[in-house]
N, C-alpha and C positions, 0 to 999 in steps of 0.2 A: 504494500500500500504506500502511495506517495504521501508526502506531507500535506499536499492540497486535499487529497481524498480524506486524510485523517481529520483535517479541519472541517470539511464538509460533513463528515460523520458526527463530529462533536456538535456542530451547528444544528444538525437534525435532531440531536438529543436535547436541545434547548440551551446549550452553553453559549455565552456571548462570543461573537465572532472575533472581537479584538483579543480576548483572553486566549481563545484557541489558537489564533495566529501567533501570538507571542510565545505560547508554549511550543508550537511547532517550529518557531524560528523563521516565519515568513511574514511578509507585509500584507496588510489588508488589500492593498491595491493589486499585489501579485496574485492573491487568492481570487479576487473578483475577475481579474484578467483570465485566469485559468478556467474559472467557471463559465465565463463567456465563450471561451474556445470549446469547452465541453458541450455547451448548448448548441453552438453553430456546427460542430463536427470537424473532422480533419480537413485540411486544405487539399487542393488537387496535388500540390507538391508532396504533402505528407502521404497521401494515398499512393502516389506513384512510387515513393521510396519504400513504402510497406510492400507493394507488389514486387519491387526489385529484390528486397530482402527475402521474400517468400521464394522467389525464383532461385536465389542463391542457396537457400536451405534445400530446395529440391535437387539442385545440382550436387550439393555436398552429399546428400543421401544417395543419389544415383551413382556417384563415383566413390562411395564408401569413405567419405571425408578425407580423400587423398589429395584434393586440389588445394594448392596455395593460391595467393592472389594473382600471379601471372596467368595460370591456366584458367582460373575462375573468370578473369577479365576476358580472355579469348573465347571461352565457352559462352559467356553472356553476349558477346558481340556476334557470335555465330547464330544466336537465337534472336537477334534483332534489337538488342539493347544498345543504346548509345551511352557508353560509360568509359571512363578512364581508370587507369590502375590506382590512382590516388583515392578516388571515391570508393572503389571496391575494397581497397585495404582498410579504409576508415570504417566502412560498414561491417566488414568481416570482424574487425577488432571490437566494434561496439556491440555486435550481436553474438559474439562468441563462436563465429564460424571459422574454424581453424583447421588447416590441413595437419594431419598427424605425421610426424617425422620420427622414426626410430632407426638407430644405427643397425646396419646389416653386419652379420658375422663375416669374418674373413675366411674365404675358402682356401684350403691348402691343395695345391697342385702336386700330384705325384709325378716327379720327373722321370722321363724315360732313360734307361741305361743304354749306353752306346747309341745315342740318338743320331740319326742321319743328318748330314750337313745341309739342311733346308734353309733357304733364304727368307728374309722378311720382305715381302713384296708390297706390303701395305704402307709401312713406314709412317704409321699414324695419320695417313690420309683418310680420315673417317667420313668424308663427305664427297664421294665421287660425282654427285650431281645427277646420276641416273641409276635405275635399278640394274642388278645383275652384273655389276663390275666386280664386286667382291662380296663374299659372305664370311661371317665370323661364327665360330662355334665355341661353346664352353659347357662345363658341367657344374652343377651345384647340388645341394642336398636340402631336404625339408624334413624336420622332425615330426614324427607322428607317434601315437600310442603304440603302434606295432613296430616301431623302429624307423630307420632312415628311409626316405623315398628320394631316389636320385633323379635329377632332371637334366637332360642334355638338350641344347638348343642350337638352331641355325638361324642367323639373322642377316637380312640383306642390309649392307652398309648404306646403300643409297636411300632406301625408304624406311629403314629401321623396322621393317615388317618381320615378324617371327614366322619364317617360312616352314620350319620343321622343328619338331620336338619329340622326345621320347622319355617315358618315365618307367622306372623299374626298381626292384629291391637291390640292385647291384649297379656298379659303374664299370662293367667290363666293356671291351671294345664294341661289342654288338649294340650297346646302348647308343653310342655316337653314330654307328652305322645306320641304325634305325632312324635317327633324327635327320641324317643326310638324305636317306631314301625318301622321307616324307617331303623334305624341301624340294628335291628334284621332281617329285610327283606334282607338287603345287605349280611348278614352272613347266609342266608338261614335258619333262625330260630335256628341255633346252638348257643344257648346262655347259656346253663346250666353251672353253676359254675363260670361265669364271674362276677367279681366285678364291680359294678357301683358306681362311686364316684362323689360327688358333694359338694357344700357348703350347709349350713343349711337354704337355702331359703324355703319359705313356699310352693312353688310348688313341690319341691322334697320331702318334708316331709308330703305332703298331703296323705290321705288314698288312693285315686285313683291311685296316682303314685306308692306308695309302693306296692299296689296290682299288678300293671302292671309289676314291677320288679320281684315280687315273682312268678307270673304266668309264667315267662320265665325262672325260675330256677336260677335267678341271685341273687347275694348277695349285699345288699346295704351298702354303706360306706359314711361317711360324714366327712368333715374337722371341725376344731374348729371354734367357732364363732368369726368372725372378723379377721381371719387369712387367707389372700388371698393366701399366699404361699402354703397352703395345697392343693390348686387347681390351681397351677401356670401354668400347661400346657394349661388348658382351658383359663386362663387369657391371656397367651401368644398368643394363636390363635386369640383372639379378638383384641389384640394389633396390630398384623400383619394386620388383616383385616382393621382396622381403619386407620392405618398408610399408607397402600398401596392403599386403595380404598376410604373408607368413608370420611376421612378428606380432600380428594383431589377433590371431586366432589359434586355438589349440585343436589339432586334428586328432580325433580318437583312433582313426585307422588310415591306411594308405588310400583306400577308396574315397574317403571323404576329402582327403587332400587333392587327389586327382580331379575330382569334380570341381573343387574351388579353383584350382589352377587353370583348368580348361576354361571356366567362365571368365577368369581374369584375362587370360590370353586373348579370348575373343574380343573382350572390351578393349584390350591394349591395341589390337590390330585395327579395329573398326571404329572406335569411338574416342580413345584416349588421345588428347592433344599433346604433340611433341614440340618443345621449344626449338629443337634443331630443324624441324620441318616447317617453321613459320606457324606454329600452333595449328597443325593439321594432323589428322590420324594417318598412319602408314598407308592404309588402303586408299584414302582420299588423295594422298600425295602421289601414289603410284598411278592413279587414274589421270592425274594432271600431267604426269611425265611419260605416259604410255605413248609410244610412237603411233602416228595415225596410220590407219589401214590403207593399203594400196588400193587405188580404184580398180573396180572390176573391168576386165577387158570387154570392149563393145562386141 
């Protein structure tokens, strides 16, 4: 209850207005101005701001409270609101609409013994400008009540789209092979000439995986040992996944974790706005950068 409402309640009980205002620490004039506003109702500007705040709350719920002010601003603009980031920051702060940020755990890569001398063909050029120039892969783990669930991913560097993934109770080489096969399937098998980049983990340097890359006409690339920034896009993806989903929920079993991760990935690809893509989703960005179809012959 505000101080003005408290004064109004005391006035209704028969107490003198002046005494009630003095007790509440407000002036008589301020009280009567408030009562006039209450009688007239909210202004158009106040109604518009209330509608904006409601839209922001709906966005926060829809994206599981994972959006900070930059993505919130971009999402509002996509929905037709004319807002700037300062106003969005102010309203989020005033109404307690805050993106949740939690640190992700550091993943430990198991280095391959006697690793082959593969080059780093990406060299931290993480924005090739078009899809299917280079893909990056990595593995992480998710805690569940049944034990670890391992997740392998393949991401297009151009669009940041998660093309392929695989989940299992182990992190053997077949896990990363399955993720690569899914990514190739999404692209219709058109993989010749694409760079596949990863860290120097044992799974990616195993003979079976190197053969899977070669069979698809892809070129394998690896970062330097112990330098996570050489594969920072893959690291960033897992950081977002853990911050927005994994660290916020406890999964009783692997099946529940799989379902939640599947839903999050779908939203990540089709709806989640990426700052590196001009606050567009990966699929939207790919549609904008897809080469035009050749005209049919007459």
